[in-house]
Predicted model as a PDB file, atoms N, CA, C, CB and O in Angstrom, pLDDT in the B-factor column:
MODEL        1                                                                  
ATOM      1  N   MET A   1      88.601  98.191 107.340  1.00 86.00           N  
ATOM      2  CA  MET A   1      87.639  97.301 106.730  1.00 86.00           C  
ATOM      3  C   MET A   1      86.428  98.121 106.296  1.00 86.00           C  
ATOM      4  CB  MET A   1      87.230  96.165 107.706  1.00 86.00           C  
ATOM      5  O   MET A   1      85.792  98.780 107.118  1.00 86.00           O  
ATOM      6  N   ARG A   2      86.120  98.080 105.030  1.00 94.00           N  
ATOM      7  CA  ARG A   2      84.976  98.800 104.474  1.00 94.00           C  
ATOM      8  C   ARG A   2      83.725  97.920 104.593  1.00 94.00           C  
ATOM      9  CB  ARG A   2      85.237  99.201 102.982  1.00 94.00           C  
ATOM     10  O   ARG A   2      83.831  96.702 104.742  1.00 94.00           O  
ATOM     11  N   ASN A   3      82.542  98.541 104.526  1.00 96.00           N  
ATOM     12  CA  ASN A   3      81.320  97.743 104.631  1.00 96.00           C  
ATOM     13  C   ASN A   3      80.143  98.439 103.967  1.00 96.00           C  
ATOM     14  CB  ASN A   3      80.996  97.460 106.092  1.00 96.00           C  
ATOM     15  O   ASN A   3      80.203  99.619 103.621  1.00 96.00           O  
ATOM     16  N   LYS A   4      79.072  97.674 103.800  1.00 97.00           N  
ATOM     17  CA  LYS A   4      77.847  98.160 103.175  1.00 97.00           C  
ATOM     18  C   LYS A   4      76.688  98.236 104.170  1.00 97.00           C  
ATOM     19  CB  LYS A   4      77.469  97.263 102.007  1.00 97.00           C  
ATOM     20  O   LYS A   4      75.528  98.236 103.757  1.00 97.00           O  
ATOM     21  N   ILE A   5      76.975  98.299 105.452  1.00 98.00           N  
ATOM     22  CA  ILE A   5      75.925  98.245 106.467  1.00 98.00           C  
ATOM     23  C   ILE A   5      74.967  99.433 106.352  1.00 98.00           C  
ATOM     24  CB  ILE A   5      76.546  98.210 107.862  1.00 98.00           C  
ATOM     25  O   ILE A   5      73.750  99.245 106.380  1.00 98.00           O  
ATOM     26  N   ARG A   6      75.494 100.644 106.224  1.00 98.00           N  
ATOM     27  CA  ARG A   6      74.620 101.823 106.127  1.00 98.00           C  
ATOM     28  C   ARG A   6      73.687 101.701 104.917  1.00 98.00           C  
ATOM     29  CB  ARG A   6      75.466 103.122 106.024  1.00 98.00           C  
ATOM     30  O   ARG A   6      72.492 101.976 105.017  1.00 98.00           O  
ATOM     31  N   GLU A   7      74.235 101.293 103.794  1.00 97.00           N  
ATOM     32  CA  GLU A   7      73.448 101.127 102.571  1.00 97.00           C  
ATOM     33  C   GLU A   7      72.326 100.097 102.772  1.00 97.00           C  
ATOM     34  CB  GLU A   7      74.359 100.697 101.404  1.00 97.00           C  
ATOM     35  O   GLU A   7      71.179 100.340 102.399  1.00 97.00           O  
ATOM     36  N   LEU A   8      72.665  98.968 103.353  1.00 97.00           N  
ATOM     37  CA  LEU A   8      71.681  97.908 103.570  1.00 97.00           C  
ATOM     38  C   LEU A   8      70.621  98.338 104.584  1.00 97.00           C  
ATOM     39  CB  LEU A   8      72.376  96.624 104.046  1.00 97.00           C  
ATOM     40  O   LEU A   8      69.434  98.072 104.400  1.00 97.00           O  
ATOM     41  N   ARG A   9      71.053  98.997 105.643  1.00 98.00           N  
ATOM     42  CA  ARG A   9      70.114  99.461 106.678  1.00 98.00           C  
ATOM     43  C   ARG A   9      69.162 100.503 106.111  1.00 98.00           C  
ATOM     44  CB  ARG A   9      70.878 100.046 107.885  1.00 98.00           C  
ATOM     45  O   ARG A   9      67.953 100.426 106.326  1.00 98.00           O  
ATOM     46  N   SER A  10      69.697 101.462 105.397  1.00 98.00           N  
ATOM     47  CA  SER A  10      68.870 102.523 104.819  1.00 98.00           C  
ATOM     48  C   SER A  10      67.868 101.975 103.815  1.00 98.00           C  
ATOM     49  CB  SER A  10      69.748 103.569 104.148  1.00 98.00           C  
ATOM     50  O   SER A  10      66.728 102.435 103.756  1.00 98.00           O  
ATOM     51  N   ALA A  11      68.287 100.997 103.032  1.00 97.00           N  
ATOM     52  CA  ALA A  11      67.393 100.399 102.033  1.00 97.00           C  
ATOM     53  C   ALA A  11      66.179  99.742 102.684  1.00 97.00           C  
ATOM     54  CB  ALA A  11      68.152  99.368 101.194  1.00 97.00           C  
ATOM     55  O   ALA A  11      65.117  99.629 102.071  1.00 97.00           O  
ATOM     56  N   ARG A  12      66.348  99.312 103.928  1.00 97.00           N  
ATOM     57  CA  ARG A  12      65.229  98.690 104.655  1.00 97.00           C  
ATOM     58  C   ARG A  12      64.468  99.672 105.534  1.00 97.00           C  
ATOM     59  CB  ARG A  12      65.739  97.556 105.509  1.00 97.00           C  
ATOM     60  O   ARG A  12      63.512  99.296 106.212  1.00 97.00           O  
ATOM     61  N   GLY A  13      64.895 100.931 105.518  1.00 98.00           N  
ATOM     62  CA  GLY A  13      64.203 101.952 106.302  1.00 98.00           C  
ATOM     63  C   GLY A  13      64.366 101.804 107.795  1.00 98.00           C  
ATOM     64  O   GLY A  13      63.482 102.183 108.563  1.00 98.00           O  
ATOM     65  N   LEU A  14      65.509 101.248 108.216  1.00 98.00           N  
ATOM     66  CA  LEU A  14      65.761 101.015 109.639  1.00 98.00           C  
ATOM     67  C   LEU A  14      66.639 102.116 110.219  1.00 98.00           C  
ATOM     68  CB  LEU A  14      66.422  99.643 109.852  1.00 98.00           C  
ATOM     69  O   LEU A  14      67.507 102.658 109.535  1.00 98.00           O  
ATOM     70  N   SER A  15      66.406 102.440 111.481  1.00 98.00           N  
ATOM     71  CA  SER A  15      67.317 103.328 112.196  1.00 98.00           C  
ATOM     72  C   SER A  15      68.491 102.495 112.713  1.00 98.00           C  
ATOM     73  CB  SER A  15      66.585 104.069 113.373  1.00 98.00           C  
ATOM     74  O   SER A  15      68.436 101.265 112.741  1.00 98.00           O  
ATOM     75  N   GLN A  16      69.540 103.184 113.115  1.00 98.00           N  
ATOM     76  CA  GLN A  16      70.676 102.477 113.722  1.00 98.00           C  
ATOM     77  C   GLN A  16      70.226 101.759 114.984  1.00 98.00           C  
ATOM     78  CB  GLN A  16      71.830 103.457 114.046  1.00 98.00           C  
ATOM     79  O   GLN A  16      70.674 100.643 115.251  1.00 98.00           O  
ATOM     80  N   ALA A  17      69.348 102.378 115.764  1.00 98.00           N  
ATOM     81  CA  ALA A  17      68.856 101.760 116.999  1.00 98.00           C  
ATOM     82  C   ALA A  17      68.066 100.488 116.697  1.00 98.00           C  
ATOM     83  CB  ALA A  17      67.980 102.753 117.785  1.00 98.00           C  
ATOM     84  O   ALA A  17      68.207  99.485 117.397  1.00 98.00           O  
ATOM     85  N   GLN A  18      67.234 100.530 115.656  1.00 98.00           N  
ATOM     86  CA  GLN A  18      66.452  99.347 115.293  1.00 98.00           C  
ATOM     87  C   GLN A  18      67.349  98.195 114.854  1.00 98.00           C  
ATOM     88  CB  GLN A  18      65.463  99.688 114.182  1.00 98.00           C  
ATOM     89  O   GLN A  18      67.133  97.049 115.248  1.00 98.00           O  
ATOM     90  N   LEU A  19      68.349  98.501 114.042  1.00 98.00           N  
ATOM     91  CA  LEU A  19      69.277  97.456 113.605  1.00 98.00           C  
ATOM     92  C   LEU A  19      70.053  96.921 114.795  1.00 98.00           C  
ATOM     93  CB  LEU A  19      70.247  97.993 112.529  1.00 98.00           C  
ATOM     94  O   LEU A  19      70.213  95.708 114.936  1.00 98.00           O  
ATOM     95  N   GLY A  20      70.533  97.803 115.648  1.00 98.00           N  
ATOM     96  CA  GLY A  20      71.264  97.369 116.836  1.00 98.00           C  
ATOM     97  C   GLY A  20      70.435  96.437 117.699  1.00 98.00           C  
ATOM     98  O   GLY A  20      70.923  95.403 118.157  1.00 98.00           O  
ATOM     99  N   ALA A  21      69.171  96.807 117.922  1.00 98.00           N  
ATOM    100  CA  ALA A  21      68.292  95.962 118.735  1.00 98.00           C  
ATOM    101  C   ALA A  21      68.089  94.595 118.075  1.00 98.00           C  
ATOM    102  CB  ALA A  21      66.930  96.654 118.952  1.00 98.00           C  
ATOM    103  O   ALA A  21      68.029  93.576 118.763  1.00 98.00           O  
ATOM    104  N   ALA A  22      67.986  94.574 116.766  1.00 98.00           N  
ATOM    105  CA  ALA A  22      67.752  93.314 116.047  1.00 98.00           C  
ATOM    106  C   ALA A  22      68.928  92.355 116.154  1.00 98.00           C  
ATOM    107  CB  ALA A  22      67.464  93.595 114.586  1.00 98.00           C  
ATOM    108  O   ALA A  22      68.742  91.138 116.139  1.00 98.00           O  
ATOM    109  N   VAL A  23      70.143  92.898 116.263  1.00 98.00           N  
ATOM    110  CA  VAL A  23      71.333  92.027 116.326  1.00 98.00           C  
ATOM    111  C   VAL A  23      71.997  92.033 117.705  1.00 98.00           C  
ATOM    112  CB  VAL A  23      72.351  92.462 115.275  1.00 98.00           C  
ATOM    113  O   VAL A  23      73.044  91.414 117.893  1.00 98.00           O  
ATOM    114  N   GLY A  24      71.389  92.732 118.667  1.00 98.00           N  
ATOM    115  CA  GLY A  24      71.867  92.664 120.046  1.00 98.00           C  
ATOM    116  C   GLY A  24      73.032  93.560 120.408  1.00 98.00           C  
ATOM    117  O   GLY A  24      73.828  93.227 121.285  1.00 98.00           O  
ATOM    118  N   VAL A  25      73.140  94.719 119.724  1.00 98.00           N  
ATOM    119  CA  VAL A  25      74.186  95.691 120.070  1.00 98.00           C  
ATOM    120  C   VAL A  25      73.563  97.073 120.170  1.00 98.00           C  
ATOM    121  CB  VAL A  25      75.340  95.682 119.016  1.00 98.00           C  
ATOM    122  O   VAL A  25      72.386  97.247 119.853  1.00 98.00           O  
ATOM    123  N   SER A  26      74.330  98.047 120.603  1.00 98.00           N  
ATOM    124  CA  SER A  26      73.829  99.410 120.762  1.00 98.00           C  
ATOM    125  C   SER A  26      73.808 100.158 119.433  1.00 98.00           C  
ATOM    126  CB  SER A  26      74.682 100.169 121.772  1.00 98.00           C  
ATOM    127  O   SER A  26      74.443  99.761 118.457  1.00 98.00           O  
ATOM    128  N   ARG A  27      73.059 101.246 119.435  1.00 98.00           N  
ATOM    129  CA  ARG A  27      73.053 102.141 118.273  1.00 98.00           C  
ATOM    130  C   ARG A  27      74.458 102.669 118.005  1.00 98.00           C  
ATOM    131  CB  ARG A  27      72.071 103.317 118.492  1.00 98.00           C  
ATOM    132  O   ARG A  27      74.868 102.826 116.856  1.00 98.00           O  
ATOM    133  N   GLN A  28      75.191 102.941 119.091  1.00 98.00           N  
ATOM    134  CA  GLN A  28      76.547 103.464 118.948  1.00 98.00           C  
ATOM    135  C   GLN A  28      77.460 102.465 118.235  1.00 98.00           C  
ATOM    136  CB  GLN A  28      77.124 103.814 120.321  1.00 98.00           C  
ATOM    137  O   GLN A  28      78.331 102.860 117.460  1.00 98.00           O  
ATOM    138  N   THR A  29      77.261 101.182 118.495  1.00 98.00           N  
ATOM    139  CA  THR A  29      78.064 100.156 117.817  1.00 98.00           C  
ATOM    140  C   THR A  29      77.765 100.161 116.325  1.00 98.00           C  
ATOM    141  CB  THR A  29      77.788  98.755 118.415  1.00 98.00           C  
ATOM    142  O   THR A  29      78.682 100.099 115.506  1.00 98.00           O  
ATOM    143  N   ILE A  30      76.491 100.235 115.970  1.00 98.00           N  
ATOM    144  CA  ILE A  30      76.121 100.285 114.546  1.00 98.00           C  
ATOM    145  C   ILE A  30      76.709 101.530 113.904  1.00 98.00           C  
ATOM    146  CB  ILE A  30      74.578 100.267 114.371  1.00 98.00           C  
ATOM    147  O   ILE A  30      77.229 101.470 112.789  1.00 98.00           O  
ATOM    148  N   ASN A  31      76.629 102.665 114.607  1.00 98.00           N  
ATOM    149  CA  ASN A  31      77.204 103.907 114.092  1.00 98.00           C  
ATOM    150  C   ASN A  31      78.703 103.749 113.841  1.00 98.00           C  
ATOM    151  CB  ASN A  31      76.948 105.063 115.073  1.00 98.00           C  
ATOM    152  O   ASN A  31      79.204 104.177 112.801  1.00 98.00           O  
ATOM    153  N   SER A  32      79.413 103.144 114.774  1.00 98.00           N  
ATOM    154  CA  SER A  32      80.863 102.963 114.635  1.00 98.00           C  
ATOM    155  C   SER A  32      81.210 102.027 113.489  1.00 98.00           C  
ATOM    156  CB  SER A  32      81.455 102.426 115.931  1.00 98.00           C  
ATOM    157  O   SER A  32      82.197 102.246 112.786  1.00 98.00           O  
ATOM    158  N   ILE A  33      80.412 100.988 113.295  1.00 98.00           N  
ATOM    159  CA  ILE A  33      80.643 100.073 112.167  1.00 98.00           C  
ATOM    160  C   ILE A  33      80.419 100.819 110.854  1.00 98.00           C  
ATOM    161  CB  ILE A  33      79.705  98.826 112.256  1.00 98.00           C  
ATOM    162  O   ILE A  33      81.241 100.732 109.942  1.00 98.00           O  
ATOM    163  N   GLU A  34      79.308 101.552 110.755  1.00 98.00           N  
ATOM    164  CA  GLU A  34      79.009 102.289 109.528  1.00 98.00           C  
ATOM    165  C   GLU A  34      80.064 103.342 109.215  1.00 98.00           C  
ATOM    166  CB  GLU A  34      77.649 102.947 109.637  1.00 98.00           C  
ATOM    167  O   GLU A  34      80.389 103.571 108.050  1.00 98.00           O  
ATOM    168  N   ALA A  35      80.597 103.979 110.243  1.00 97.00           N  
ATOM    169  CA  ALA A  35      81.627 105.003 110.062  1.00 97.00           C  
ATOM    170  C   ALA A  35      83.007 104.394 109.850  1.00 97.00           C  
ATOM    171  CB  ALA A  35      81.658 105.932 111.263  1.00 97.00           C  
ATOM    172  O   ALA A  35      83.990 105.109 109.656  1.00 97.00           O  
ATOM    173  N   GLU A  36      83.069 103.069 109.889  1.00 95.00           N  
ATOM    174  CA  GLU A  36      84.304 102.304 109.684  1.00 95.00           C  
ATOM    175  C   GLU A  36      85.373 102.627 110.723  1.00 95.00           C  
ATOM    176  CB  GLU A  36      84.851 102.570 108.298  1.00 95.00           C  
ATOM    177  O   GLU A  36      86.571 102.581 110.444  1.00 95.00           O  
ATOM    178  N   ARG A  37      84.902 102.960 111.947  1.00 97.00           N  
ATOM    179  CA  ARG A  37      85.811 103.155 113.080  1.00 97.00           C  
ATOM    180  C   ARG A  37      85.958 101.865 113.873  1.00 97.00           C  
ATOM    181  CB  ARG A  37      85.306 104.286 113.994  1.00 97.00           C  
ATOM    182  O   ARG A  37      86.849 101.747 114.715  1.00 97.00           O  
ATOM    183  N   TYR A  38      85.085 100.900 113.606  1.00 95.00           N  
ATOM    184  CA  TYR A  38      85.062  99.649 114.363  1.00 95.00           C  
ATOM    185  C   TYR A  38      84.782  98.501 113.406  1.00 95.00           C  
ATOM    186  CB  TYR A  38      83.997  99.696 115.498  1.00 95.00           C  
ATOM    187  O   TYR A  38      83.837  98.549 112.618  1.00 95.00           O  
ATOM    188  N   THR A  39      85.610  97.472 113.483  1.00 94.00           N  
ATOM    189  CA  THR A  39      85.384  96.246 112.721  1.00 94.00           C  
ATOM    190  C   THR A  39      84.709  95.261 113.658  1.00 94.00           C  
ATOM    191  CB  THR A  39      86.728  95.660 112.133  1.00 94.00           C  
ATOM    192  O   THR A  39      85.260  94.929 114.707  1.00 94.00           O  
ATOM    193  N   PRO A  40      83.520  94.787 113.293  1.00 96.00           N  
ATOM    194  CA  PRO A  40      82.793  93.900 114.203  1.00 96.00           C  
ATOM    195  C   PRO A  40      83.481  92.554 114.375  1.00 96.00           C  
ATOM    196  CB  PRO A  40      81.382  93.685 113.701  1.00 96.00           C  
ATOM    197  O   PRO A  40      84.244  92.106 113.519  1.00 96.00           O  
ATOM    198  N   SER A  41      83.190  91.927 115.502  1.00 96.00           N  
ATOM    199  CA  SER A  41      83.662  90.563 115.747  1.00 96.00           C  
ATOM    200  C   SER A  41      83.019  89.638 114.723  1.00 96.00           C  
ATOM    201  CB  SER A  41      83.332  90.099 117.205  1.00 96.00           C  
ATOM    202  O   SER A  41      82.026  89.996 114.090  1.00 96.00           O  
ATOM    203  N   LEU A  42      83.580  88.466 114.565  1.00 96.00           N  
ATOM    204  CA  LEU A  42      83.007  87.493 113.638  1.00 96.00           C  
ATOM    205  C   LEU A  42      81.564  87.150 114.004  1.00 96.00           C  
ATOM    206  CB  LEU A  42      83.855  86.223 113.617  1.00 96.00           C  
ATOM    207  O   LEU A  42      80.714  87.126 113.115  1.00 96.00           O  
ATOM    208  N   PRO A  43      81.247  86.882 115.287  1.00 97.00           N  
ATOM    209  CA  PRO A  43      79.843  86.591 115.609  1.00 97.00           C  
ATOM    210  C   PRO A  43      78.891  87.734 115.230  1.00 97.00           C  
ATOM    211  CB  PRO A  43      79.710  86.297 117.093  1.00 97.00           C  
ATOM    212  O   PRO A  43      77.789  87.481 114.744  1.00 97.00           O  
ATOM    213  N   LEU A  44      79.307  88.987 115.447  1.00 98.00           N  
ATOM    214  CA  LEU A  44      78.455  90.110 115.088  1.00 98.00           C  
ATOM    215  C   LEU A  44      78.352  90.236 113.568  1.00 98.00           C  
ATOM    216  CB  LEU A  44      78.996  91.412 115.701  1.00 98.00           C  
ATOM    217  O   LEU A  44      77.264  90.485 113.048  1.00 98.00           O  
ATOM    218  N   ALA A  45      79.451  90.071 112.857  1.00 97.00           N  
ATOM    219  CA  ALA A  45      79.407  90.121 111.391  1.00 97.00           C  
ATOM    220  C   ALA A  45      78.462  89.050 110.847  1.00 97.00           C  
ATOM    221  CB  ALA A  45      80.824  89.935 110.798  1.00 97.00           C  
ATOM    222  O   ALA A  45      77.707  89.304 109.908  1.00 97.00           O  
ATOM    223  N   LEU A  46      78.503  87.868 111.427  1.00 97.00           N  
ATOM    224  CA  LEU A  46      77.606  86.798 111.003  1.00 97.00           C  
ATOM    225  C   LEU A  46      76.152  87.137 111.325  1.00 97.00           C  
ATOM    226  CB  LEU A  46      77.999  85.480 111.673  1.00 97.00           C  
ATOM    227  O   LEU A  46      75.263  86.855 110.522  1.00 97.00           O  
ATOM    228  N   SER A  47      75.901  87.736 112.481  1.00 98.00           N  
ATOM    229  CA  SER A  47      74.542  88.150 112.841  1.00 98.00           C  
ATOM    230  C   SER A  47      74.007  89.190 111.865  1.00 98.00           C  
ATOM    231  CB  SER A  47      74.512  88.709 114.268  1.00 98.00           C  
ATOM    232  O   SER A  47      72.849  89.124 111.452  1.00 98.00           O  
ATOM    233  N   LEU A  48      74.841  90.137 111.503  1.00 98.00           N  
ATOM    234  CA  LEU A  48      74.437  91.148 110.531  1.00 98.00           C  
ATOM    235  C   LEU A  48      74.149  90.507 109.174  1.00 98.00           C  
ATOM    236  CB  LEU A  48      75.526  92.226 110.392  1.00 98.00           C  
ATOM    237  O   LEU A  48      73.162  90.846 108.522  1.00 98.00           O  
ATOM    238  N   ALA A  49      74.999  89.593 108.756  1.00 97.00           N  
ATOM    239  CA  ALA A  49      74.793  88.905 107.482  1.00 97.00           C  
ATOM    240  C   ALA A  49      73.484  88.123 107.495  1.00 97.00           C  
ATOM    241  CB  ALA A  49      75.969  87.966 107.182  1.00 97.00           C  
ATOM    242  O   ALA A  49      72.725  88.164 106.526  1.00 97.00           O  
ATOM    243  N   ARG A  50      73.222  87.419 108.575  1.00 98.00           N  
ATOM    244  CA  ARG A  50      71.955  86.673 108.682  1.00 98.00           C  
ATOM    245  C   ARG A  50      70.766  87.628 108.645  1.00 98.00           C  
ATOM    246  CB  ARG A  50      71.921  85.833 109.985  1.00 98.00           C  
ATOM    247  O   ARG A  50      69.773  87.365 107.967  1.00 98.00           O  
ATOM    248  N   PHE A  51      70.869  88.737 109.375  1.00 98.00           N  
ATOM    249  CA  PHE A  51      69.775  89.702 109.412  1.00 98.00           C  
ATOM    250  C   PHE A  51      69.451  90.213 108.004  1.00 98.00           C  
ATOM    251  CB  PHE A  51      70.131  90.879 110.338  1.00 98.00           C  
ATOM    252  O   PHE A  51      68.284  90.326 107.629  1.00 98.00           O  
ATOM    253  N   PHE A  52      70.492  90.518 107.236  1.00 98.00           N  
ATOM    254  CA  PHE A  52      70.303  91.053 105.888  1.00 98.00           C  
ATOM    255  C   PHE A  52      70.194  89.962 104.819  1.00 98.00           C  
ATOM    256  CB  PHE A  52      71.444  91.979 105.546  1.00 98.00           C  
ATOM    257  O   PHE A  52      70.166  90.257 103.624  1.00 98.00           O  
ATOM    258  N   GLN A  53      70.132  88.710 105.256  1.00 97.00           N  
ATOM    259  CA  GLN A  53      70.035  87.566 104.347  1.00 97.00           C  
ATOM    260  C   GLN A  53      71.109  87.650 103.269  1.00 97.00           C  
ATOM    261  CB  GLN A  53      68.635  87.500 103.702  1.00 97.00           C  
ATOM    262  O   GLN A  53      70.842  87.552 102.071  1.00 97.00           O  
ATOM    263  N   SER A  54      72.314  87.833 103.741  1.00 96.00           N  
ATOM    264  CA  SER A  54      73.472  88.009 102.885  1.00 96.00           C  
ATOM    265  C   SER A  54      74.588  87.137 103.427  1.00 96.00           C  
ATOM    266  CB  SER A  54      73.906  89.502 102.808  1.00 96.00           C  
ATOM    267  O   SER A  54      74.346  86.260 104.256  1.00 96.00           O  
ATOM    268  N   ASN A  55      75.805  87.369 102.968  1.00 94.00           N  
ATOM    269  CA  ASN A  55      76.953  86.713 103.573  1.00 94.00           C  
ATOM    270  C   ASN A  55      78.008  87.761 103.892  1.00 94.00           C  
ATOM    271  CB  ASN A  55      77.527  85.616 102.640  1.00 94.00           C  
ATOM    272  O   ASN A  55      77.990  88.867 103.353  1.00 94.00           O  
ATOM    273  N   VAL A  56      78.902  87.402 104.756  1.00 95.00           N  
ATOM    274  CA  VAL A  56      79.901  88.352 105.253  1.00 95.00           C  
ATOM    275  C   VAL A  56      80.719  88.943 104.107  1.00 95.00           C  
ATOM    276  CB  VAL A  56      80.831  87.668 106.263  1.00 95.00           C  
ATOM    277  O   VAL A  56      81.023  90.135 104.113  1.00 95.00           O  
ATOM    278  N   GLU A  57      81.072  88.120 103.133  1.00 93.00           N  
ATOM    279  CA  GLU A  57      81.901  88.584 102.018  1.00 93.00           C  
ATOM    280  C   GLU A  57      81.215  89.662 101.190  1.00 93.00           C  
ATOM    281  CB  GLU A  57      82.265  87.419 101.127  1.00 93.00           C  
ATOM    282  O   GLU A  57      81.889  90.508 100.601  1.00 93.00           O  
ATOM    283  N   GLU A  58      79.889  89.646 101.135  1.00 93.00           N  
ATOM    284  CA  GLU A  58      79.167  90.663 100.378  1.00 93.00           C  
ATOM    285  C   GLU A  58      79.022  91.961 101.158  1.00 93.00           C  
ATOM    286  CB  GLU A  58      77.801  90.147  99.986  1.00 93.00           C  
ATOM    287  O   GLU A  58      78.780  93.013 100.567  1.00 93.00           O  
ATOM    288  N   MET A  59      79.164  91.901 102.469  1.00 95.00           N  
ATOM    289  CA  MET A  59      78.945  93.076 103.306  1.00 95.00           C  
ATOM    290  C   MET A  59      80.220  93.763 103.766  1.00 95.00           C  
ATOM    291  CB  MET A  59      78.152  92.691 104.494  1.00 95.00           C  
ATOM    292  O   MET A  59      80.218  94.973 103.991  1.00 95.00           O  
ATOM    293  N   PHE A  60      81.309  93.017 103.911  1.00 94.00           N  
ATOM    294  CA  PHE A  60      82.565  93.559 104.421  1.00 94.00           C  
ATOM    295  C   PHE A  60      83.686  93.244 103.438  1.00 94.00           C  
ATOM    296  CB  PHE A  60      82.890  92.983 105.826  1.00 94.00           C  
ATOM    297  O   PHE A  60      83.737  92.154 102.867  1.00 94.00           O  
ATOM    298  N   TYR A  61      84.588  94.214 103.244  1.00 88.00           N  
ATOM    299  CA  TYR A  61      85.691  94.008 102.317  1.00 88.00           C  
ATOM    300  C   TYR A  61      86.879  94.867 102.724  1.00 88.00           C  
ATOM    301  CB  TYR A  61      85.259  94.330 100.875  1.00 88.00           C  
ATOM    302  O   TYR A  61      86.726  95.886 103.398  1.00 88.00           O  
ATOM    303  N   ALA A  62      88.056  94.444 102.307  1.00 82.00           N  
ATOM    304  CA  ALA A  62      89.284  95.157 102.652  1.00 82.00           C  
ATOM    305  C   ALA A  62      89.299  96.528 101.980  1.00 82.00           C  
ATOM    306  CB  ALA A  62      90.529  94.336 102.235  1.00 82.00           C  
ATOM    307  O   ALA A  62      88.634  96.736 100.965  1.00 82.00           O  
ATOM    308  N   ASP A  63      90.051  97.452 102.545  1.00 72.00           N  
ATOM    309  CA  ASP A  63      90.092  98.822 102.042  1.00 72.00           C  
ATOM    310  C   ASP A  63      90.355  98.913 100.549  1.00 72.00           C  
ATOM    311  CB  ASP A  63      91.138  99.592 102.771  1.00 72.00           C  
ATOM    312  O   ASP A  63      89.743  99.735  99.868  1.00 72.00           O  
ATOM    313  N   GLY A  64      91.250  98.088 100.025  1.00 63.00           N  
ATOM    314  CA  GLY A  64      91.592  98.144  98.607  1.00 63.00           C  
ATOM    315  C   GLY A  64      90.637  97.401  97.710  1.00 63.00           C  
ATOM    316  O   GLY A  64      90.698  97.533  96.488  1.00 63.00           O  
ATOM    317  N   GLY A  65      89.744  96.611  98.309  1.00 54.00           N  
ATOM    318  CA  GLY A  65      88.848  95.791  97.517  1.00 54.00           C  
ATOM    319  C   GLY A  65      87.490  96.433  97.330  1.00 54.00           C  
ATOM    320  O   GLY A  65      87.248  97.561  97.759  1.00 54.00           O  
ATOM    321  N   LYS A  66      86.625  95.703  96.691  1.00 57.00           N  
ATOM    322  CA  LYS A  66      85.271  96.149  96.442  1.00 57.00           C  
ATOM    323  C   LYS A  66      84.323  95.028  96.827  1.00 57.00           C  
ATOM    324  CB  LYS A  66      85.077  96.565  94.961  1.00 57.00           C  
ATOM    325  O   LYS A  66      84.598  93.857  96.568  1.00 57.00           O  
ATOM    326  N   ALA A  67      83.216  95.385  97.441  1.00 55.00           N  
ATOM    327  CA  ALA A  67      82.248  94.375  97.864  1.00 55.00           C  
ATOM    328  C   ALA A  67      81.673  93.678  96.632  1.00 55.00           C  
ATOM    329  CB  ALA A  67      81.113  95.013  98.715  1.00 55.00           C  
ATOM    330  O   ALA A  67      81.478  94.291  95.583  1.00 55.00           O  
ATOM    331  N   HIS A  68      81.413  92.407  96.786  1.00 52.00           N  
ATOM    332  CA  HIS A  68      80.784  91.627  95.723  1.00 52.00           C  
ATOM    333  C   HIS A  68      79.305  91.954  95.686  1.00 52.00           C  
ATOM    334  CB  HIS A  68      81.007  90.107  95.931  1.00 52.00           C  
ATOM    335  O   HIS A  68      78.714  92.327  96.699  1.00 52.00           O  
ATOM    336  N   GLY A  69      78.715  91.812  94.514  1.00 51.00           N  
ATOM    337  CA  GLY A  69      77.268  91.964  94.410  1.00 51.00           C  
ATOM    338  C   GLY A  69      76.850  93.238  93.878  1.00 51.00           C  
ATOM    339  O   GLY A  69      75.652  93.487  93.742  1.00 51.00           O  
TER     340      GLY A  69                                                      
ENDMDL                                                                          
END                                                                             
């Protein structure tokens, strides 16, 4: 599962630790999501989408697809 988390986080000038604290996970979890080694649970994906004032479909997409937006 591909994602735009690193791009969105960097655009806001946030560290991985800051984003993790904002959504209730560790810096390591954010790192793993950004590196695409870990696909977040639905509740975490929704929390990230809410944090970035986006929706899950714009942030996460299948390997062969492209994110909307």
